[in-house]
C-alpha positions in Angstrom: -9.1 27.8 -35.1 -9.1 25.7 -32.0 -8.4 22.0 -32.5 -8.0 19.1 -30.0 -6.8 16.0 -31.7 -6.8 12.7 -29.9 -4.8 9.6 -30.8 -3.8 6.3 -29.4 -7.0 4.4 -29.1 -7.5 0.9 -30.3 -8.3 -2.7 -29.4 -6.6 -4.1 -26.4 -7.0 -7.3 -24.3 -8.0 -7.1 -20.6 -5.0 -6.3 -18.5 -3.3 -4.5 -21.3 -2.2 -0.9 -21.7 -2.7 2.0 -24.0 -1.5 5.6 -24.0 -3.8 8.3 -25.4 -2.5 11.6 -26.6 -4.2 14.9 -27.2 -2.5 17.8 -29.0 -4.0 21.2 -28.8 -3.7 24.1 -31.3 -5.3 27.5 -31.4 -5.4 28.1 -27.6 -3.0 29.5 -25.1 -2.5 26.0 -23.6 -0.8 27.2 -20.4 -4.0 28.8 -19.2 -6.3 25.8 -19.8 -7.4 23.1 -17.5 -7.2 19.8 -19.5 -9.1 16.6 -19.1 -10.0 13.2 -20.5 -13.6 12.2 -20.5 -15.2 9.0 -21.8 -18.6 7.9 -23.0 -19.7 4.3 -23.2 -22.7 3.3 -25.4 -25.9 4.3 -23.7 -24.0 6.1 -20.9 -23.4 9.7 -20.1 -20.0 11.3 -20.7 -17.9 11.2 -17.5 -14.7 12.7 -16.3 -11.8 10.2 -16.3 -8.9 12.4 -15.3 -8.1 16.1 -15.2 -5.0 18.3 -14.8 -5.4 22.0 -14.1 -3.2 24.7 -15.5 -1.4 24.7 -12.2 -0.7 21.0 -12.3 -3.4 19.7 -9.9 -4.6 16.3 -10.9 -7.8 14.4 -10.1 -9.1 11.0 -11.2 -12.4 9.2 -11.3 -12.5 6.5 -8.5 -12.9 3.8 -11.1 -9.5 4.5 -12.7 -7.4 5.5 -9.7 -4.2 3.5 -9.5 -4.5 2.4 -13.1 -4.5 5.6 -15.2 -2.1 8.5 -15.2 -2.7 11.9 -16.7 0.1 14.2 -17.6 0.7 17.4 -19.6 3.4 19.0 -21.6 2.9 22.7 -21.8 5.7 23.2 -24.4 4.3 20.6 -26.8 0.7 21.5 -25.9 0.0 17.9 -25.2 -1.8 15.8 -22.6 -1.4 12.1 -22.2 -3.5 9.4 -20.5 -1.5 6.3 -19.7 -4.0 3.5 -19.1 -2.8 0.3 -17.5 -4.6 -2.8 -16.3 -7.5 -2.1 -18.7 -10.8 -3.7 -18.1 -13.7 -4.3 -20.4 -15.7 -1.6 -18.6 -13.1 0.9 -19.7 -14.4 0.5 -23.3 -15.6 3.9 -24.5 -14.9 6.8 -26.7 -12.4 9.0 -24.9 -12.5 12.7 -25.4 -10.0 15.4 -24.8 -11.3 18.6 -23.1 -9.9 22.0 -22.6 -11.5 24.7 -20.5 -10.4 28.1 -19.4 -12.5 29.9 -16.8 -10.7 33.2 -17.5 -12.0 33.1 -21.1 -15.2 31.3 -20.5 -14.2 28.7 -23.1 -14.7 25.0 -23.3 -13.5 22.8 -26.2 -13.8 19.2 -27.1 -11.9 16.8 -29.4 -13.7 14.4 -31.7 -12.7 11.4 -29.6 -10.8 8.2 -29.9 -12.3 4.7 -29.4 -10.8 2.4 -26.8 -12.1 -1.2 -26.9 -11.0 -3.6 -24.2 -11.9 -7.2 -25.2 -10.5 -10.6 -25.5 
């Protein structure tokens, strides 16, 4: 059974930091491209940051210079370090795993990040 379990969300003041984690089970993690997406109320889900199985990284323009994605293939984890948080970063953050070789695409259940004073 495939599971992606996110953690680390919460309430933080503007300018603060949070680190999200996503642990994967039931997949051959080394073959998967991993990513963080977010969805704010009334908005579409959008890519925040992604890291391929080869280690290539990309970010949404809105988070460049503030967020850092990383992966640990041994622990089957990805992280999203979020600094200088803004109220517009408020959203549910979802972990995603996709493998083109298998044609598979999995989602976690999400973790809520609220940036407010």
